[in-house]
NUFI-542499 format. One line per field, with one value per residue: x, y, z of N, C-alpha, C in turn. Coordinates in Angstrom, 1 decimal. Example, Ala and Ser with C-alpha at 12.3 -4.5 7.8 and 13.67 -1.06 7.14 Angstrom:
<pts>
n.px	13.2; 12.8 .
n.py	-5.7; -2.2 .
n.pz	7.8; 7.1 .
ca.px	12.3; 13.7 .
ca.py	-4.5; -1.1 .
ca.pz	7.8; 7.1 .
c.px	13.2; 12.9 .
c.py	-3.3; 0.0 .
c.pz	7.8; 7.9 .
</pts>
This chain:
<pts>
n.px	52.3; 52.9; 51.0; 48.8; 49.6; 50.0; 47.3; 46.2; 47.6; 46.7; 43.9; 44.0; 45.0; 43.0; 40.9; 41.9; 42.0; 39.3; 36.8; 34.4; 32.2; 32.2; 31.9; 29.3; 27.8; 28.2; 26.9; 24.3; 23.6; 23.4; 21.2; 19.0; 15.6; 13.7; 12.5; 9.2; 7.6; 9.1; 9.1; 6.4; 6.0; 7.5; 6.0; 3.6; 4.6; 5.3; 2.7; 1.5; 3.0; 2.3; -0.4; 0.0; 1.3; -0.8; -2.5; -0.9; -0.7; -3.3; -3.4; -1.6; -3.1; -5.1; -3.7; -2.7; -4.0; -3.0; -0.3; -0.3; -1.3; 0.8; 2.8; 1.8; 1.7; 4.3; 6.5; 9.0; 10.6; 11.5; 10.0; 7.5; 6.6; 6.4; 4.4; 2.3; 1.9; 1.1; -1.3; -2.7; -3.0; -4.7; -6.9; -9.9; -9.3; -7.7; -9.2; -11.3; -10.0; -9.1; -11.5; -12.3; -10.3; -10.7; -13.2; -12.5; -11.0; -12.9; -14.4; -12.6; -12.1; -14.7; -15.4; -13.4; -14.0; -16.6; -16.2; -14.9; -14.9; -14.5; -13.8; -13.8; -15.3; -16.6; -14.7; -13.5; -15.8; -16.2; -13.9; -14.4; -16.7; -15.5; -13.8; -15.8; -16.8; -14.6; -14.7; -17.1; -16.3; -14.2; -15.7; -17.2; -15.1; -14.3; -16.6; -16.7; -14.2; -14.6; -16.8; -16.6; -15.7; -14.0; -10.9; -9.1; -7.0; -6.7; -8.4; -7.2; -4.8; -5.9; -7.0; -4.8; -3.6; -5.6; -5.5; -3.0; -3.3; -5.3; -4.0; -2.1; -3.9; -5.3; -3.3; -2.5; -5.0; -6.3; -4.6; -5.0; -7.7; -7.5; -5.9; -7.5; -9.5; -8.0; -7.3; -9.8; -10.6; -8.9; -9.6; -12.2; -11.9 .
n.py	-43.7; -44.1; -42.9; -44.5; -46.9; -46.2; -45.6; -48.1; -49.6; -48.2; -48.8; -51.6; -51.9; -50.7; -52.5; -54.9; -54.2; -53.9; -55.7; -58.4; -58.1; -55.3; -54.3; -55.3; -53.9; -51.2; -51.3; -51.9; -49.7; -47.8; -48.7; -48.2; -47.5; -44.4; -42.8; -43.1; -41.8; -39.5; -38.3; -37.8; -35.9; -33.8; -33.1; -32.3; -30.1; -28.4; -28.0; -26.6; -24.3; -23.3; -22.7; -20.6; -18.8; -18.1; -16.8; -14.7; -13.3; -12.4; -10.7; -8.7; -7.4; -6.3; -4.5; -2.7; -0.1; 1.3; 1.4; 3.1; 5.4; 5.9; 6.5; 8.8; 10.5; 10.9; 13.5; 14.0; 13.6; 12.2; 12.9; 13.3; 10.7; 9.7; 11.5; 10.7; 8.1; 8.5; 10.0; 8.0; 6.1; 7.5; 7.8; 6.3; 4.2; 2.0; 0.4; -0.2; -1.8; -3.8; -5.0; -5.9; -7.8; -9.6; -10.5; -11.7; -13.8; -15.3; -16.1; -17.7; -19.7; -20.8; -21.6; -23.6; -25.4; -26.1; -27.6; -29.9; -33.0; -32.7; -34.1; -32.6; -30.2; -28.2; -26.7; -25.1; -23.6; -22.2; -20.6; -19.1; -17.7; -16.1; -14.5; -13.2; -11.7; -10.0; -8.6; -7.1; -5.6; -4.1; -2.7; -1.1; 0.4; 1.8; 3.4; 4.8; 6.3; 7.7; 9.4; 10.7; 13.4; 13.5; 12.9; 10.4; 8.6; 6.1; 4.5; 4.7; 3.3; 0.8; 0.2; -0.1; -2.3; -4.3; -4.2; -5.3; -7.8; -8.8; -9.1; -11.1; -13.2; -13.5; -14.5; -16.9; -18.4; -18.1; -19.4; -22.0; -22.4; -22.1; -24.2; -26.4; -26.1; -26.7; -29.4; -30.6; -30.1; -31.7; -34.3; -34.5; -34.5 .
n.pz	-26.0; -23.4; -21.7; -22.0; -21.0; -18.3; -17.6; -17.9; -16.0; -13.6; -13.8; -13.6; -11.0; -9.5; -10.0; -8.9; -6.2; -5.6; -4.2; -4.8; -3.1; -2.5; -5.1; -5.6; -3.6; -4.5; -6.9; -6.2; -4.8; -6.8; -8.1; -6.6; -6.1; -6.3; -3.3; -2.6; -0.8; 0.0; -2.5; -2.8; -0.8; -1.7; -4.0; -2.8; -1.3; -3.4; -4.6; -2.5; -2.5; -5.0; -4.5; -2.6; -4.3; -6.1; -4.3; -3.4; -5.8; -6.1; -3.9; -4.6; -6.6; -5.0; -3.5; -5.3; -5.6; -3.3; -3.9; -6.1; -4.8; -3.1; -4.9; -6.1; -3.8; -3.1; -2.9; -4.1; -1.9; 1.3; 3.4; 2.2; 1.8; 4.4; 5.4; 3.7; 4.5; 7.2; 6.7; 5.4; 7.5; 9.2; 7.6; 6.1; 4.4; 4.9; 6.6; 4.9; 2.9; 4.5; 5.3; 2.8; 2.2; 4.3; 3.5; 1.0; 2.0; 3.4; 1.2; -0.2; 1.7; 2.1; -0.5; -0.9; 1.1; 0.4; -1.9; -1.1; 0.8; 3.9; 7.0; 9.4; 9.1; 10.5; 11.8; 9.8; 9.2; 11.5; 11.6; 9.3; 10.1; 12.0; 10.4; 9.1; 11.2; 11.7; 9.4; 9.7; 11.9; 10.8; 8.9; 10.6; 11.8; 9.5; 9.0; 11.4; 11.4; 9.0; 9.4; 11.8; 13.9; 16.0; 17.8; 16.3; 16.8; 18.4; 16.8; 14.3; 14.9; 15.5; 13.1; 11.4; 12.6; 12.1; 9.3; 8.8; 10.0; 8.3; 5.9; 6.5; 7.3; 5.0; 3.3; 4.6; 5.2; 2.9; 1.1; 2.1; 1.4; -1.4; -2.0; -1.1; -3.0; -5.3; -4.8; -4.8; -7.4; -8.9; -8.0; -9.0; -11.7 .
ca.px	52.1; 53.2; 49.8; 47.9; 50.1; 49.7; 45.9; 46.0; 48.1; 45.7; 42.7; 44.2; 45.2; 41.6; 40.1; 42.5; 41.6; 37.8; 36.3; 33.1; 31.2; 32.2; 31.3; 27.9; 27.2; 28.1; 25.9; 23.0; 23.3; 23.0; 19.9; 17.9; 14.5; 13.5; 11.6; 7.9; 7.1; 9.8; 8.6; 5.0; 6.2; 8.0; 4.9; 2.7; 5.2; 5.2; 1.3; 1.2; 3.7; 1.5; -1.5; 0.4; 1.6; -2.1; -3.0; -0.1; -1.0; -4.5; -3.1; -1.0; -4.1; -5.8; -2.8; -2.3; -4.4; -2.1; 1.0; -0.5; -1.4; 2.2; 3.5; 1.2; 1.9; 5.7; 6.8; 10.4; 11.3; 11.2; 8.9; 6.2; 6.3; 5.9; 3.1; 1.3; 1.7; 0.2; -2.6; -3.3; -3.4; -5.9; -8.0; -10.7; -9.0; -7.1; -10.3; -12.1; -9.2; -9.0; -12.8; -12.3; -9.4; -11.4; -14.2; -11.9; -10.5; -14.1; -14.8; -11.7; -12.4; -16.0; -15.3; -12.6; -14.8; -17.8; -15.8; -14.3; -15.5; -13.6; -14.5; -13.9; -15.8; -17.0; -13.5; -13.5; -16.9; -15.9; -12.9; -15.1; -17.5; -14.5; -13.4; -17.0; -16.9; -13.6; -15.2; -18.0; -15.5; -13.5; -16.7; -17.5; -14.0; -14.4; -17.7; -16.3; -13.2; -15.0; -17.8; -16.5; -14.9; -13.2; -9.5; -9.3; -5.7; -6.9; -9.1; -6.2; -3.9; -6.6; -7.2; -3.5; -3.5; -6.6; -5.0; -1.9; -3.9; -6.1; -3.1; -1.6; -4.9; -5.6; -2.2; -2.5; -6.2; -6.6; -3.9; -5.7; -8.9; -7.1; -5.4; -8.7; -10.2; -7.2; -7.4; -11.1; -10.7; -8.1; -10.3; -13.4; -11.6 .
ca.py	-45.0; -44.0; -42.5; -45.7; -47.9; -45.7; -45.8; -49.5; -50.0; -47.7; -49.6; -53.0; -51.8; -50.5; -53.8; -55.9; -53.7; -54.0; -57.1; -58.6; -57.5; -53.9; -54.0; -55.5; -52.8; -50.0; -51.5; -51.9; -48.3; -47.1; -49.1; -47.9; -46.7; -43.2; -43.0; -42.5; -40.9; -38.2; -37.7; -37.2; -34.7; -32.7; -32.7; -31.6; -28.8; -27.6; -27.6; -25.6; -23.1; -22.8; -22.0; -19.4; -17.8; -17.6; -15.9; -13.5; -12.5; -11.7; -9.7; -7.6; -6.6; -5.6; -3.4; -1.7; 1.3; 1.9; 1.7; 4.3; 6.5; 6.2; 7.2; 10.2; 11.2; 11.3; 14.8; 14.0; 13.7; 11.2; 13.5; 13.1; 9.3; 9.6; 12.2; 9.9; 7.0; 9.0; 10.3; 6.7; 5.5; 8.2; 7.8; 5.1; 3.3; 0.7; -0.5; -0.7; -2.8; -5.0; -5.7; -6.6; -9.0; -10.6; -11.1; -12.6; -14.9; -16.1; -16.7; -18.8; -20.9; -21.4; -22.3; -24.8; -26.3; -26.6; -28.5; -31.1; -33.7; -32.7; -34.6; -31.6; -29.0; -27.1; -25.8; -24.1; -22.6; -21.2; -19.6; -18.2; -16.8; -15.2; -13.5; -12.3; -10.8; -9.0; -7.7; -6.2; -4.6; -3.2; -1.8; -0.1; 1.3; 2.6; 4.4; 5.7; 7.2; 8.5; 10.3; 11.3; 14.6; 13.4; 12.3; 9.0; 7.9; 4.7; 3.9; 4.6; 2.2; -0.5; 0.0; -0.6; -3.7; -5.1; -4.3; -6.3; -9.1; -9.2; -9.6; -12.4; -14.2; -13.8; -15.3; -18.2; -19.1; -18.0; -20.5; -23.2; -22.5; -22.3; -25.6; -27.2; -26.0; -27.4; -30.8; -31.1; -30.1; -32.9; -35.5; -34.6; -34.6 .
ca.pz	-25.4; -21.9; -21.0; -22.1; -20.0; -16.9; -17.4; -17.8; -14.6; -12.6; -13.9; -13.0; -9.5; -9.0; -10.1; -7.9; -4.9; -5.5; -3.9; -5.3; -2.2; -2.7; -6.4; -5.4; -2.9; -5.3; -8.0; -5.6; -4.4; -8.0; -8.7; -5.6; -6.6; -5.5; -2.2; -3.1; 0.3; -0.2; -3.8; -2.6; 0.1; -2.6; -4.8; -1.9; -1.0; -4.7; -4.7; -1.5; -3.0; -6.1; -3.9; -2.1; -5.4; -6.6; -3.3; -3.4; -7.0; -5.8; -2.9; -5.3; -7.2; -4.0; -3.0; -6.3; -5.4; -2.4; -4.6; -6.8; -3.8; -2.6; -6.0; -6.2; -2.6; -2.9; -3.4; -4.3; -0.6; 2.2; 4.2; 1.5; 2.0; 5.8; 5.5; 3.0; 5.4; 8.3; 6.2; 5.1; 8.7; 9.7; 6.6; 6.2; 3.3; 5.4; 7.1; 3.8; 2.3; 5.5; 5.2; 1.5; 2.4; 5.1; 2.7; 0.1; 2.8; 3.5; -0.1; -0.5; 2.6; 1.8; -1.8; -0.7; 2.0; -0.4; -3.0; -0.6; 1.9; 5.0; 8.2; 10.5; 8.3; 11.4; 12.1; 8.8; 9.3; 12.7; 11.1; 8.3; 10.9; 12.7; 9.4; 8.8; 12.3; 11.5; 8.3; 10.3; 12.8; 9.9; 8.3; 11.7; 11.8; 8.3; 9.2; 12.5; 10.9; 7.9; 9.7; 13.1; 14.0; 17.2; 17.6; 15.9; 16.9; 18.7; 15.7; 13.3; 15.3; 15.4; 11.6; 10.9; 13.1; 11.4; 8.0; 8.8; 10.3; 7.2; 4.9; 7.0; 7.3; 3.5; 2.7; 5.2; 5.0; 1.5; 0.5; 2.4; 0.6; -2.8; -2.0; -1.1; -4.4; -6.3; -4.5; -5.3; -8.9; -9.4; -7.7; -9.8; -13.1 .
c.px	52.2; 51.9; 48.8; 48.3; 49.9; 48.2; 45.6; 46.4; 47.1; 44.4; 42.9; 44.4; 43.8; 40.8; 40.6; 42.1; 40.1; 37.4; 34.9; 32.0; 31.1; 31.6; 29.7; 27.2; 27.1; 27.1; 24.5; 22.6; 22.9; 21.6; 18.8; 16.8; 14.2; 12.4; 10.2; 7.3; 7.8; 9.4; 7.2; 5.1; 6.6; 6.9; 3.9; 3.3; 5.1; 3.7; 1.0; 1.8; 2.9; 0.2; -1.2; 0.7; 0.3; -2.6; -2.2; -0.3; -2.3; -4.3; -2.5; -2.1; -5.0; -5.0; -2.4; -2.7; -3.5; -0.7; 0.8; -0.7; 0.0; 3.0; 3.1; 1.6; 3.4; 6.0; 8.3; 11.2; 10.8; 10.0; 7.5; 5.7; 5.7; 4.6; 2.0; 0.9; 0.8; -1.2; -3.4; -3.8; -4.6; -7.1; -8.7; -10.3; -8.5; -8.2; -11.1; -11.3; -9.2; -10.4; -12.8; -11.4; -10.0; -12.5; -13.7; -11.4; -11.7; -14.5; -13.9; -11.9; -13.7; -16.0; -14.5; -13.3; -16.0; -17.4; -15.2; -15.2; -14.6; -14.4; -14.7; -14.3; -16.1; -15.9; -13.4; -14.6; -16.8; -14.9; -13.5; -16.0; -16.6; -14.1; -14.6; -17.1; -15.8; -14.0; -16.2; -17.3; -14.8; -14.5; -17.1; -16.3; -14.0; -15.5; -17.3; -15.2; -13.7; -15.9; -17.7; -15.5; -14.0; -11.8; -9.6; -7.9; -5.9; -7.5; -8.1; -5.2; -4.6; -6.8; -5.9; -3.3; -4.4; -6.1; -3.9; -2.4; -4.7; -5.2; -2.5; -2.7; -5.3; -4.5; -2.3; -3.8; -6.7; -5.9; -4.5; -6.9; -8.6; -6.6; -6.5; -9.4; -9.4; -7.3; -8.7; -11.3; -9.9; -8.9; -11.6; -13.1; -11.0 .
c.py	-45.0; -43.7; -43.7; -46.7; -47.5; -45.9; -47.3; -50.0; -49.5; -48.5; -51.0; -52.9; -51.5; -51.8; -54.8; -55.5; -53.9; -55.4; -57.2; -58.0; -56.0; -53.5; -54.2; -54.4; -51.5; -50.1; -51.4; -50.5; -47.5; -47.5; -48.9; -47.0; -45.5; -43.5; -42.3; -41.6; -39.5; -37.5; -37.1; -36.0; -33.5; -32.2; -31.9; -30.2; -27.9; -27.2; -26.5; -24.3; -22.5; -22.1; -20.7; -18.3; -17.3; -16.5; -14.6; -12.6; -11.8; -10.5; -8.5; -6.7; -5.8; -4.4; -2.4; -0.3; 2.0; 2.2; 3.0; 5.5; 6.9; 6.9; 8.6; 11.1; 11.6; 12.6; 15.0; 14.1; 12.5; 11.6; 13.3; 11.7; 9.1; 10.3; 11.3; 8.7; 7.3; 9.3; 9.0; 6.0; 6.2; 8.3; 6.4; 4.0; 1.9; -0.2; -1.0; -1.9; -4.0; -5.7; -6.5; -7.9; -10.0; -11.3; -12.1; -13.9; -15.9; -16.8; -17.9; -20.0; -21.6; -22.2; -23.6; -25.8; -26.9; -27.6; -29.8; -31.7; -33.8; -33.2; -33.5; -30.2; -27.9; -26.2; -24.7; -23.1; -21.7; -20.2; -18.6; -17.2; -15.8; -14.1; -12.6; -11.3; -9.7; -8.1; -6.7; -5.1; -3.6; -2.2; -0.7; 0.9; 2.3; 3.8; 5.4; 6.7; 8.2; 9.7; 10.9; 12.5; 14.6; 12.8; 10.8; 8.2; 6.5; 3.9; 3.7; 3.4; 0.9; -0.8; -0.6; -2.0; -4.7; -5.3; -5.3; -7.7; -9.6; -9.7; -10.9; -13.5; -14.5; -14.7; -16.8; -19.0; -19.1; -19.1; -21.8; -23.4; -22.8; -23.8; -26.6; -27.3; -26.8; -28.9; -31.3; -31.1; -31.3; -34.2; -35.6; -34.8; -35.9 .
c.pz	-23.9; -21.1; -20.9; -21.1; -18.6; -16.6; -17.2; -16.4; -13.5; -12.6; -13.3; -11.5; -8.9; -9.0; -9.1; -6.5; -4.6; -5.3; -4.6; -4.5; -2.4; -4.1; -6.3; -4.7; -3.7; -6.4; -7.4; -5.1; -5.6; -8.5; -7.7; -6.2; -5.7; -4.5; -2.6; -2.0; 0.2; -1.4; -3.6; -1.7; -0.8; -3.5; -4.0; -1.6; -2.3; -4.9; -3.7; -1.9; -4.2; -5.6; -3.3; -3.2; -6.0; -5.6; -3.3; -4.7; -6.8; -4.9; -3.6; -6.0; -6.2; -3.5; -4.0; -6.1; -4.3; -3.0; -5.4; -5.9; -3.3; -3.7; -6.2; -5.0; -2.5; -3.7; -3.5; -3.0; 0.3; 3.1; 3.5; 1.7; 3.4; 6.0; 4.8; 3.9; 6.6; 7.9; 5.9; 6.4; 9.3; 8.8; 6.7; 5.3; 3.8; 5.9; 6.0; 3.1; 3.2; 5.4; 3.9; 1.6; 3.2; 4.3; 1.7; 0.8; 3.0; 2.3; -0.5; 0.4; 2.3; 0.5; -1.7; 0.1; 1.2; -1.4; -2.4; 0.5; 3.1; 6.2; 9.3; 9.8; 9.2; 11.8; 11.1; 8.8; 10.4; 12.3; 10.1; 9.1; 11.6; 11.7; 9.1; 10.0; 12.2; 10.4; 8.8; 11.2; 11.9; 9.2; 9.4; 11.8; 10.6; 8.5; 10.3; 12.1; 9.9; 8.4; 11.1; 13.0; 15.2; 16.8; 17.4; 16.0; 17.3; 17.5; 14.5; 13.6; 15.1; 13.9; 11.0; 11.3; 12.3; 9.9; 7.9; 9.0; 9.1; 6.1; 5.3; 6.9; 5.8; 2.9; 3.3; 4.9; 3.6; 0.7; 0.8; 1.6; -0.9; -2.9; -2.0; -2.4; -5.4; -6.1; -5.1; -6.8; -9.5; -9.1; -8.6; -11.3; -13.4 .
</pts>
């Protein structure tokens, strides 16, 4: 009985201290509806993340041959990894993959722009033209490294730079294109 009486006294003291205004404020705080703008921002952030996940999945499939080359090149030592990396930089493969990624970026952007009615569509087409130019440059680097007998150190460095740039642009602009395609798919259905 002692515990019940203590609980009852505590409850009575809490009720006597609580004014009607305080009770009204606490009740109104609990019944506030969720903010629709914040909810919409969360939904948009989730959709952008889904588009990035799709692009990263496609990127993994492009990079799988390099993973296999790395596994084969490792000769149970760290020196094997470094040698394989240097051979890869001086070989034409990076330029070939960079041109492939620039092409994939163009496809994503063009597909996204074609499915939507964007007022400033010319900005997307300029970027697409820029990616096509990078594709041509990477194809030139591929042929230059493949068929030349001269020192190709500057070409190897440029090839690595283009490779890194192609990965970044594929993730960024490929996500934009994927998001545009997802938006237009939802509006047409």
